[in-house]
PyMOL CGO cylinders between C-alpha atoms (Angstrom):
from pymol import cmd
from pymol.cgo import CYLINDER

trace = [
    CYLINDER, -33.61, -39.98, 19.45, -33.04, -43.07, 21.60, 0.3, 1, 1, 1, 1, 1, 1,
    CYLINDER, -33.04, -43.07, 21.60, -29.46, -44.24, 22.03, 0.3, 1, 1, 1, 1, 1, 1,
    CYLINDER, -29.46, -44.24, 22.03, -28.39, -47.69, 20.95, 0.3, 1, 1, 1, 1, 1, 1,
    CYLINDER, -28.39, -47.69, 20.95, -27.08, -50.18, 23.53, 0.3, 1, 1, 1, 1, 1, 1,
    CYLINDER, -27.08, -50.18, 23.53, -23.55, -49.58, 22.16, 0.3, 1, 1, 1, 1, 1, 1,
    CYLINDER, -23.55, -49.58, 22.16, -23.97, -45.82, 22.63, 0.3, 1, 1, 1, 1, 1, 1,
    CYLINDER, -23.97, -45.82, 22.63, -25.24, -46.27, 26.19, 0.3, 1, 1, 1, 1, 1, 1,
    CYLINDER, -25.24, -46.27, 26.19, -22.28, -48.52, 27.04, 0.3, 1, 1, 1, 1, 1, 1,
    CYLINDER, -22.28, -48.52, 27.04, -19.84, -46.08, 25.43, 0.3, 1, 1, 1, 1, 1, 1,
    CYLINDER, -19.84, -46.08, 25.43, -21.37, -43.11, 27.28, 0.3, 1, 1, 1, 1, 1, 1,
    CYLINDER, -21.37, -43.11, 27.28, -21.15, -44.97, 30.59, 0.3, 1, 1, 1, 1, 1, 1,
    CYLINDER, -21.15, -44.97, 30.59, -17.50, -45.92, 29.92, 0.3, 1, 1, 1, 1, 1, 1,
    CYLINDER, -17.50, -45.92, 29.92, -16.64, -42.33, 28.94, 0.3, 1, 1, 1, 1, 1, 1,
    CYLINDER, -16.64, -42.33, 28.94, -18.29, -40.93, 32.07, 0.3, 1, 1, 1, 1, 1, 1,
    CYLINDER, -18.29, -40.93, 32.07, -16.42, -43.45, 34.25, 0.3, 1, 1, 1, 1, 1, 1,
    CYLINDER, -16.42, -43.45, 34.25, -13.12, -42.54, 32.56, 0.3, 1, 1, 1, 1, 1, 1,
    CYLINDER, -13.12, -42.54, 32.56, -13.72, -38.81, 33.05, 0.3, 1, 1, 1, 1, 1, 1,
    CYLINDER, -13.72, -38.81, 33.05, -14.65, -39.36, 36.71, 0.3, 1, 1, 1, 1, 1, 1,
    CYLINDER, -14.65, -39.36, 36.71, -11.49, -41.44, 37.20, 0.3, 1, 1, 1, 1, 1, 1,
    CYLINDER, -11.49, -41.44, 37.20, -9.31, -38.74, 35.61, 0.3, 1, 1, 1, 1, 1, 1,
    CYLINDER, -9.31, -38.74, 35.61, -10.98, -36.01, 37.68, 0.3, 1, 1, 1, 1, 1, 1,
    CYLINDER, -10.98, -36.01, 37.68, -10.34, -38.00, 40.85, 0.3, 1, 1, 1, 1, 1, 1,
    CYLINDER, -10.34, -38.00, 40.85, -6.71, -38.63, 39.90, 0.3, 1, 1, 1, 1, 1, 1,
    CYLINDER, -6.71, -38.63, 39.90, -6.05, -34.93, 39.29, 0.3, 1, 1, 1, 1, 1, 1,
    CYLINDER, -6.05, -34.93, 39.29, -8.18, -33.60, 42.16, 0.3, 1, 1, 1, 1, 1, 1,
    CYLINDER, -8.18, -33.60, 42.16, -7.11, -32.11, 45.45, 0.3, 1, 1, 1, 1, 1, 1,
    CYLINDER, -7.11, -32.11, 45.45, -8.83, -34.93, 47.30, 0.3, 1, 1, 1, 1, 1, 1,
    CYLINDER, -8.83, -34.93, 47.30, -12.07, -33.03, 47.83, 0.3, 1, 1, 1, 1, 1, 1,
    CYLINDER, -12.07, -33.03, 47.83, -15.19, -34.79, 46.51, 0.3, 1, 1, 1, 1, 1, 1,
    CYLINDER, -15.19, -34.79, 46.51, -16.81, -33.34, 43.40, 0.3, 1, 1, 1, 1, 1, 1,
    CYLINDER, -16.81, -33.34, 43.40, -19.87, -34.48, 41.47, 0.3, 1, 1, 1, 1, 1, 1,
    CYLINDER, -19.87, -34.48, 41.47, -19.58, -34.56, 37.68, 0.3, 1, 1, 1, 1, 1, 1,
    CYLINDER, -19.58, -34.56, 37.68, -22.71, -32.94, 36.31, 0.3, 1, 1, 1, 1, 1, 1,
    CYLINDER, -22.71, -32.94, 36.31, -22.09, -32.36, 32.60, 0.3, 1, 1, 1, 1, 1, 1,
    CYLINDER, -22.09, -32.36, 32.60, -19.30, -32.53, 30.10, 0.3, 1, 1, 1, 1, 1, 1,
    CYLINDER, -19.30, -32.53, 30.10, -18.40, -31.76, 26.53, 0.3, 1, 1, 1, 1, 1, 1,
    CYLINDER, -18.40, -31.76, 26.53, -15.49, -33.68, 25.03, 0.3, 1, 1, 1, 1, 1, 1,
    CYLINDER, -15.49, -33.68, 25.03, -13.97, -32.05, 21.97, 0.3, 1, 1, 1, 1, 1, 1,
    CYLINDER, -13.97, -32.05, 21.97, -12.22, -34.45, 19.59, 0.3, 1, 1, 1, 1, 1, 1,
    CYLINDER, -12.22, -34.45, 19.59, -9.96, -34.15, 16.61, 0.3, 1, 1, 1, 1, 1, 1,
    CYLINDER, -9.96, -34.15, 16.61, -10.02, -37.08, 14.21, 0.3, 1, 1, 1, 1, 1, 1,
    CYLINDER, -10.02, -37.08, 14.21, -8.05, -37.96, 11.10, 0.3, 1, 1, 1, 1, 1, 1,
    CYLINDER, -8.05, -37.96, 11.10, -8.54, -40.56, 8.39, 0.3, 1, 1, 1, 1, 1, 1,
    CYLINDER, -8.54, -40.56, 8.39, -7.80, -41.11, 4.72, 0.3, 1, 1, 1, 1, 1, 1,
    CYLINDER, -7.80, -41.11, 4.72, -10.40, -41.30, 1.97, 0.3, 1, 1, 1, 1, 1, 1,
    CYLINDER, -10.40, -41.30, 1.97, -10.39, -43.84, -0.88, 0.3, 1, 1, 1, 1, 1, 1,
    CYLINDER, -10.39, -43.84, -0.88, -7.98, -41.65, -2.87, 0.3, 1, 1, 1, 1, 1, 1,
    CYLINDER, -7.98, -41.65, -2.87, -5.50, -41.45, 0.00, 0.3, 1, 1, 1, 1, 1, 1,
    CYLINDER, -5.50, -41.45, 0.00, -6.34, -37.84, 0.79, 0.3, 1, 1, 1, 1, 1, 1,
    CYLINDER, -6.34, -37.84, 0.79, -6.23, -36.93, 4.46, 0.3, 1, 1, 1, 1, 1, 1,
    CYLINDER, -6.23, -36.93, 4.46, -9.43, -35.80, 6.11, 0.3, 1, 1, 1, 1, 1, 1,
    CYLINDER, -9.43, -35.80, 6.11, -9.68, -34.10, 9.49, 0.3, 1, 1, 1, 1, 1, 1,
    CYLINDER, -9.68, -34.10, 9.49, -12.81, -33.69, 11.55, 0.3, 1, 1, 1, 1, 1, 1,
    CYLINDER, -12.81, -33.69, 11.55, -13.60, -32.05, 14.86, 0.3, 1, 1, 1, 1, 1, 1,
    CYLINDER, -13.60, -32.05, 14.86, -16.38, -33.57, 16.91, 0.3, 1, 1, 1, 1, 1, 1,
    CYLINDER, -16.38, -33.57, 16.91, -18.08, -33.26, 20.27, 0.3, 1, 1, 1, 1, 1, 1,
    CYLINDER, -18.08, -33.26, 20.27, -19.35, -35.85, 22.71, 0.3, 1, 1, 1, 1, 1, 1,
    CYLINDER, -19.35, -35.85, 22.71, -21.86, -34.97, 25.42, 0.3, 1, 1, 1, 1, 1, 1,
    CYLINDER, -21.86, -34.97, 25.42, -22.82, -36.67, 28.65, 0.3, 1, 1, 1, 1, 1, 1,
    CYLINDER, -22.82, -36.67, 28.65, -25.43, -39.32, 27.89, 0.3, 1, 1, 1, 1, 1, 1,
    CYLINDER, -25.43, -39.32, 27.89, -25.35, -38.27, 24.25, 0.3, 1, 1, 1, 1, 1, 1,
    CYLINDER, -25.35, -38.27, 24.25, -26.91, -34.86, 24.80, 0.3, 1, 1, 1, 1, 1, 1,
    CYLINDER, -26.91, -34.86, 24.80, -26.36, -31.61, 26.67, 0.3, 1, 1, 1, 1, 1, 1,
    CYLINDER, -26.36, -31.61, 26.67, -28.60, -28.63, 25.93, 0.3, 1, 1, 1, 1, 1, 1,
    CYLINDER, -28.60, -28.63, 25.93, -26.89, -26.44, 23.33, 0.3, 1, 1, 1, 1, 1, 1,
    CYLINDER, -26.89, -26.44, 23.33, -26.79, -23.36, 25.56, 0.3, 1, 1, 1, 1, 1, 1,
    CYLINDER, -26.79, -23.36, 25.56, -25.02, -25.36, 28.28, 0.3, 1, 1, 1, 1, 1, 1,
    CYLINDER, -25.02, -25.36, 28.28, -22.59, -26.98, 25.84, 0.3, 1, 1, 1, 1, 1, 1,
    CYLINDER, -22.59, -26.98, 25.84, -21.68, -23.59, 24.36, 0.3, 1, 1, 1, 1, 1, 1,
    CYLINDER, -21.68, -23.59, 24.36, -21.30, -22.15, 27.85, 0.3, 1, 1, 1, 1, 1, 1,
    CYLINDER, -21.30, -22.15, 27.85, -18.95, -24.97, 28.91, 0.3, 1, 1, 1, 1, 1, 1,
    CYLINDER, -18.95, -24.97, 28.91, -16.87, -24.71, 25.75, 0.3, 1, 1, 1, 1, 1, 1,
    CYLINDER, -16.87, -24.71, 25.75, -16.71, -20.89, 25.83, 0.3, 1, 1, 1, 1, 1, 1,
    CYLINDER, -16.71, -20.89, 25.83, -15.78, -20.82, 29.50, 0.3, 1, 1, 1, 1, 1, 1,
    CYLINDER, -15.78, -20.82, 29.50, -13.05, -23.45, 29.00, 0.3, 1, 1, 1, 1, 1, 1,
    CYLINDER, -13.05, -23.45, 29.00, -11.69, -21.51, 26.00, 0.3, 1, 1, 1, 1, 1, 1,
    CYLINDER, -11.69, -21.51, 26.00, -11.46, -18.30, 28.05, 0.3, 1, 1, 1, 1, 1, 1,
    CYLINDER, -11.46, -18.30, 28.05, -9.62, -20.15, 30.83, 0.3, 1, 1, 1, 1, 1, 1,
    CYLINDER, -9.62, -20.15, 30.83, -7.23, -21.68, 28.30, 0.3, 1, 1, 1, 1, 1, 1,
    CYLINDER, -7.23, -21.68, 28.30, -6.51, -18.31, 26.67, 0.3, 1, 1, 1, 1, 1, 1,
    CYLINDER, -6.51, -18.31, 26.67, -5.60, -16.58, 29.94, 0.3, 1, 1, 1, 1, 1, 1,
    CYLINDER, -5.60, -16.58, 29.94, -2.28, -18.39, 30.55, 0.3, 1, 1, 1, 1, 1, 1,
    CYLINDER, -2.28, -18.39, 30.55, -1.41, -18.10, 26.87, 0.3, 1, 1, 1, 1, 1, 1,
    CYLINDER, -1.41, -18.10, 26.87, -1.98, -14.34, 26.99, 0.3, 1, 1, 1, 1, 1, 1,
    CYLINDER, -1.98, -14.34, 26.99, 0.06, -14.04, 30.18, 0.3, 1, 1, 1, 1, 1, 1,
    CYLINDER, 0.06, -14.04, 30.18, 2.94, -15.96, 28.55, 0.3, 1, 1, 1, 1, 1, 1,
    CYLINDER, 2.94, -15.96, 28.55, 2.90, -13.50, 25.63, 0.3, 1, 1, 1, 1, 1, 1,
    CYLINDER, 2.90, -13.50, 25.63, 3.16, -10.53, 28.01, 0.3, 1, 1, 1, 1, 1, 1,
    CYLINDER, 3.16, -10.53, 28.01, 6.44, -11.77, 29.51, 0.3, 1, 1, 1, 1, 1, 1,
]
cmd.load_cgo(trace, "trace")
């Protein structure tokens, strides 16, 4: 499905922001951003004032193959769990 001009502009801005953040937190060595999955949590209220929460994902250029997206998310989750597990051991 073709992306709209607004989606293309948003994807380009998101990629630029991610590259800027990576550069700011890097060790100074050059890296090339190849793919990303951004996981979001969103909240809003419906017409009755009830809170709704949603979790979403954003992919580079609107699409990353599912097997790669799952691999990135699973790998990141494992890396995030390691320090948490080590904290529990102490």
